[in-house]
C-alpha positions, 0 to 999 in steps of 0.5 A: 072539493066539498059539496061537488057532485060525483061526475059521469061520463056520457055512458053514465059511469062515475069518473070523479068529483069535479070531471064531467065529459062533454058532448064532443067527447072532451072531459072537463075539470072544474072546481072553485078556488079559494077566492071564490073563482070558478076554474075549469079546463078541457081535455082529450082524455080523463086522466090528464083532466084528473091529474090537472085537477089534483094538482091545481087544487093543491096549488090553490089551497097552498096559496102562493105555492111557496110553502110546498116541500113535497111538491113534485116537478110534475105538479110544478111544471103544471102550474108554471105552464098554466099560470106563469109561462107567458108564451104563444099557444104553439110555443106552449103546445111544444113545451107540453110535448117535450115535457111529457116525452123527455122530462116527465118520464125521468123526473116527473114524480121527484120532489122538485127540490130534490132534483140535482144536476145529475138527474137533469143530466140524465134527461138529456142522456136519454134524448142523446141515446135515442139519436135526438138532434142537438137542437132538440136536446138544446131546446129541451135543456132551455125548457128544464132551465126555465121551469127551475129558474122560475121555481127559484124566483118563487123560492121553491128551490135554492139553486137551478140544477142546470149547469153550464157544462151540460152539453151534449153533440146530439146526432149532428143532424141538421140537414132539412128533409124535402120532397125531390121531383120524382117523390113529389110526383109519387106523394101526389099521386098517392095523396089523392086517395086521402082526405086532405090531398087538396090542402096538401096540394095547395101548400105545394103551390103556395108554400104556406105555413100551417097555421096560414093555410088554416086561417085562410078565409074566402074573403082572403082569395082575390080571383080577379087579380089571382092573389091570396092575402095572408092576414092571419095564422090559426092553430087548433089545440084541442086540449085548450079547447079554443081556435087561437087566431093570431097575426103572422109571425112578423110584419113580413108575414103579411103578404100577397101570393100569386095564385098558380092555375092549379092553386086556382083550380084547388080553391074552386073544389073547395066546398064554401058552406058557412059553419057557425064558430069557424065561419068563412075558413077555407080548409076545415073539417066538420066545422073546426080547424085541422090539427097539425098531428092529424096532417102529420099522421096522414103524411106519414102513411102517404110516405109509407105507402110510397116508401120514402122517409116520412115528412111533416107538413111544414116540409111541404113548404120546404119542398115549395121553396126548393121547387121555386129555386130549381125553376129559377125563381130569384131568392128575393122574390121567394123571400117575399112569397114565403114571408121572411124578414131576412134573406138569409132565412131563405137561403139557409133553411128553405132552399135545397139543391138536389143532386139532379140540380147539381148534375144539371149545373155542372153540365152548363159549365163543363158540358 
């Protein structure tokens, strides 16, 4: 990086050539490629920015990357995720999480071409020893396979070290978590002390996904007809520095949801100021979308306060669906409200029968 100035953080401390700290606290890594193109990316930490800069410059210098006999798994993964992995932003974020949590600690520093089935086996073994679900282990195995299949296509490795016999049973946990009636009451009471209480309560009244809640605009609310128009999904991946606006997951995701009296009252309490860059969106914080991780951290604290097993924001959607079925809603109606293309998804994944419901139904039959 000839001629590049030494970058500094907001306090004036030098942090390295090609690096700088932005006013919002994030770090920018920037360099000019061999082709003369300016390449940059922003990160939450200077260490991530520094690693990305070094790896990306290395790959750029070595042209088509196929000649690198000393390339590490980390270096290849960073190139693959940034340049070759064509998936939705939320999927890319999921890949990054799995890689950093499970793959990187085991084989990240290894030479890519030196990785054998035994090393990949160790990644999955570590996951099983940590009591991960079989579905999580399988998805990490599939990620490993994709990483090495792409390396094989680019002639960096001679084979893919993921074998068909590399299977793990996991811990067998498939039951989905949701709040029963008593837990939901405790949750809402405790959540009143937290800043995202109205957001959580709104999901429990509508069954919206995280991205649908984040993407809801005032123009989507029809108070006269008392319905919500679901038209988009929004995610905020701060590492990428952008707000990602997408259409719903499927055509069924475009839908109208009736507004309950409680949901209508919640909307009346939401501020309506317009903020440049994220205008007209209802559920925001300081003019930006709220990250899923911020929601989940707050949910964890609430659950700890009331002494129940932690839940994620998606489990509020599960809870909404369960309440609807418990109160007698037709599954086909619920399917439309949740935006599922297939009713089997509604019945198999989102609808649960609590112990109280089982007892009530038995009394109907046997008295």
